C-alpha positions as CSV (number, residue, x, y, z in Angstrom):
1,M,25.0,-56.4,13.6
2,G,27.0,-57.9,10.4
3,A,24.6,-56.2,8.4
4,A,25.1,-52.7,10.1
5,A,28.9,-53.3,10.1
6,G,28.6,-54.2,6.1
7,L,26.7,-51.0,5.4
8,S,29.0,-48.8,7.6
9,D,31.8,-50.6,5.1
10,G,29.9,-49.7,2.1
11,V,29.5,-45.9,3.3
12,R,33.3,-45.8,4.2
13,A,34.1,-47.2,0.7
14,R,31.9,-44.6,-1.1
15,K,33.6,-41.8,0.8
16,M,37.1,-42.7,0.0
17,A,35.9,-43.2,-3.7
18,A,34.7,-39.6,-3.6
19,R,37.8,-38.6,-1.9
20,D,40.2,-40.0,-4.2
21,N,38.0,-39.4,-7.4
22,P,36.5,-36.1,-7.0
23,P,33.9,-35.0,-9.2
24,K,35.1,-33.1,-12.2
25,D,32.7,-29.8,-11.2
26,L,34.1,-29.6,-7.5
27,P,35.6,-26.2,-8.4
28,M,31.9,-24.9,-9.5
29,L,30.0,-26.6,-6.4
30,R,32.5,-24.8,-3.8
31,L,31.8,-21.7,-5.8
32,R,28.1,-22.3,-5.3
33,V,28.3,-22.9,-1.8
34,L,30.4,-20.2,-1.2
35,F,28.2,-17.9,-3.2
36,T,25.2,-19.3,-1.1
37,C,26.9,-18.4,2.3
38,L,27.6,-15.0,1.2
39,L,24.2,-14.8,-0.1
40,L,22.8,-15.9,3.2
41,A,25.4,-13.6,5.3
42,A,24.4,-10.5,3.5
43,S,20.7,-11.0,3.4
44,G,20.6,-11.1,7.3
45,P,21.3,-7.0,7.3
46,V,19.0,-6.4,4.4
47,L,16.2,-8.3,5.8
48,A,17.1,-5.9,9.2
49,D,17.0,-3.0,7.0
50,A,13.7,-3.8,5.2
51,A,12.0,-4.4,8.6
52,S,13.3,-1.2,10.3
53,H,12.3,0.8,6.9
54,A,8.9,-0.9,6.8
55,A,8.5,0.1,10.5
56,A,9.8,3.6,10.0
57,A,6.9,3.8,7.2
58,K,4.3,2.2,9.6
59,R,5.3,5.0,12.1
60,F,4.9,7.8,9.6
61,L,1.4,6.1,8.7
62,E,0.7,6.3,12.3
63,L,1.7,9.7,12.9
64,S,-0.1,11.1,9.9
65,R,-3.4,9.3,10.7
66,A,-3.5,7.4,7.7
67,D,-6.1,5.0,9.1
68,T,-8.6,7.8,8.9
69,L,-8.1,8.0,4.9
70,A,-11.4,6.1,4.5
71,V,-13.5,8.5,6.8
72,P,-14.7,10.7,3.9
73,A,-15.8,7.4,2.1
74,H,-17.6,6.3,4.8
75,L,-19.3,9.6,5.5
76,Q,-20.1,9.9,1.9
77,V,-21.9,6.5,1.5
78,R,-24.0,7.2,5.0
79,Q,-24.9,10.5,3.3
80,M,-25.9,8.7,-0.1
81,F,-28.1,6.5,1.7
82,A,-29.8,9.2,3.9
83,Q,-30.4,11.1,0.8
84,R,-32.0,8.2,-1.0
85,F,-34.2,7.3,2.1
86,A,-35.6,10.6,1.9
87,E,-36.0,10.6,-1.7
88,A,-38.2,7.3,-1.3
89,G,-40.3,9.5,1.5
90,A,-39.5,7.0,4.1
91,G,-40.5,7.6,7.7
92,A,-39.2,7.1,10.9
93,A,-40.8,4.2,11.1
94,Q,-38.3,2.6,8.7
95,Q,-35.5,3.8,10.0
96,A,-34.2,0.7,10.8
97,I,-34.1,-0.2,7.2
98,L,-31.8,2.8,6.7
99,E,-29.4,2.0,9.3
100,R,-29.1,-1.5,8.3
101,Y,-28.1,-0.6,4.9
102,Q,-25.8,1.8,5.9
103,A,-24.0,-0.5,8.3
104,Q,-23.7,-3.0,5.3
105,A,-22.2,-0.4,3.1
106,A,-19.7,0.5,5.7
107,A,-18.6,-3.3,6.0
108,A,-18.3,-3.3,2.5
109,I,-16.1,-0.2,2.7
110,E,-14.1,-1.4,5.4
111,K,-13.6,-4.7,3.7
112,A,-12.0,-2.9,0.5
113,V,-10.2,-0.1,2.3
114,G,-10.1,-0.5,6.1
115,R,-6.7,-0.1,7.9
116,D,-5.9,-3.7,7.7
117,R,-6.4,-3.9,3.9
118,L,-4.6,-0.7,2.9
119,Q,-1.6,-0.5,5.6
120,P,0.8,-3.0,3.6
121,E,0.4,-1.4,0.5
122,L,0.9,2.2,2.0
123,I,3.6,1.2,3.9
124,S,5.2,-0.3,0.6
125,L,4.3,3.0,-1.3
126,Y,6.4,5.2,1.3
127,T,9.4,2.5,1.4
128,D,9.4,2.9,-2.3
129,A,9.4,6.7,-2.2
130,F,11.2,7.4,0.7
131,S,14.7,6.0,2.1
132,E,14.6,4.8,5.7
133,A,16.8,7.9,6.8
134,E,14.3,10.2,4.8
135,L,11.4,8.7,6.7
136,Q,13.3,9.0,9.9
137,E,13.8,12.8,9.0
138,V,10.2,13.1,8.2
139,L,9.1,11.3,11.6
140,A,11.6,13.6,13.5
141,F,9.9,16.7,12.0
142,Y,6.1,15.3,12.7
143,Q,7.3,14.8,16.5
144,T,8.1,18.8,16.7
145,P,5.3,21.1,17.5
146,V,5.1,22.6,14.2
147,G,5.3,19.0,12.7
148,R,2.4,18.1,14.8
149,K,0.6,21.2,13.6
150,V,1.1,20.3,10.1
151,L,-0.4,16.9,10.8
152,E,-3.4,18.7,12.8
153,Q,-4.2,21.4,10.0
154,M,-3.4,19.6,6.7
155,P,-6.9,17.8,6.4
156,Q,-8.7,20.8,6.5
157,L,-6.1,22.8,4.3
158,M,-6.3,20.4,1.8
159,A,-10.1,20.2,1.8
160,H,-10.1,24.0,1.4
161,A,-7.8,23.9,-1.3
162,G,-9.7,21.3,-3.2
163,Q,-12.8,23.5,-2.6
164,L,-11.2,26.4,-3.9
165,T,-9.8,24.6,-6.8
166,Q,-13.5,22.9,-7.8
167,E,-15.0,26.8,-7.5
168,R,-12.3,28.3,-9.9
169,L,-12.6,25.3,-11.9
170,Q,-16.4,25.8,-12.3
171,Q,-15.6,29.5,-13.8
172,A,-13.7,27.8,-16.7
173,V,-16.5,25.2,-17.5
174,P,-18.4,27.5,-20.0
175,E,-15.5,28.3,-21.8
176,V,-14.1,25.0,-22.1
177,N,-17.7,24.0,-23.0
178,R,-17.9,26.4,-26.0
179,L,-14.2,25.3,-27.0
180,L,-15.3,21.5,-26.8
181,G,-18.4,22.8,-29.2
182,E,-16.2,24.6,-31.5
183,M,-13.7,21.8,-32.0
184,S,-16.5,19.2,-32.4
185,A,-18.2,21.7,-35.3
186,E,-14.6,21.9,-37.0
187,L,-14.4,18.2,-36.7
188,Q,-17.4,17.5,-38.6
189,P,-17.3,16.9,-42.2
190,S,-18.3,19.5,-44.4
191,R,-21.8,19.0,-45.6
192,P,-22.2,20.1,-49.4
């Protein structure tokens, strides 16, 4: 008990000495404590705002069916394997080989661009591009009949627009190739 009493007397003596001789940087220490408290108090709403902002972006991704972004890649890879299978002259007896490789390729694509892989990055993409209020307005629109129609029609419209663009670009290919040839000829050093 004597040691405990001596220890508490030592602690008491240090506290009294600290009170009687405050450190020279006490105002700075108080400022740091105050700043830390203010930072912690202010970060609560910021964190809550960030969470609700991310939730709005996530809801937008759900409404816009962003989880289907990888579907064209899956289909294209399946077709590539089927084409290679046909080119190899493989028959129905080897169909299991095709299916095994298609499944492995699908797993590789899912690992790279699956919903769980893309969603955090997509949420960040949308929260960087749109304020929470803007996302709420977009969400309100997409929940209207016209907004739902836009969501339903947009993938087909974009596919058709891409196809039209490719067709028109094909018309320009001969002219672009001619111009490339002319430029290459003009850039060649003159031969004596």
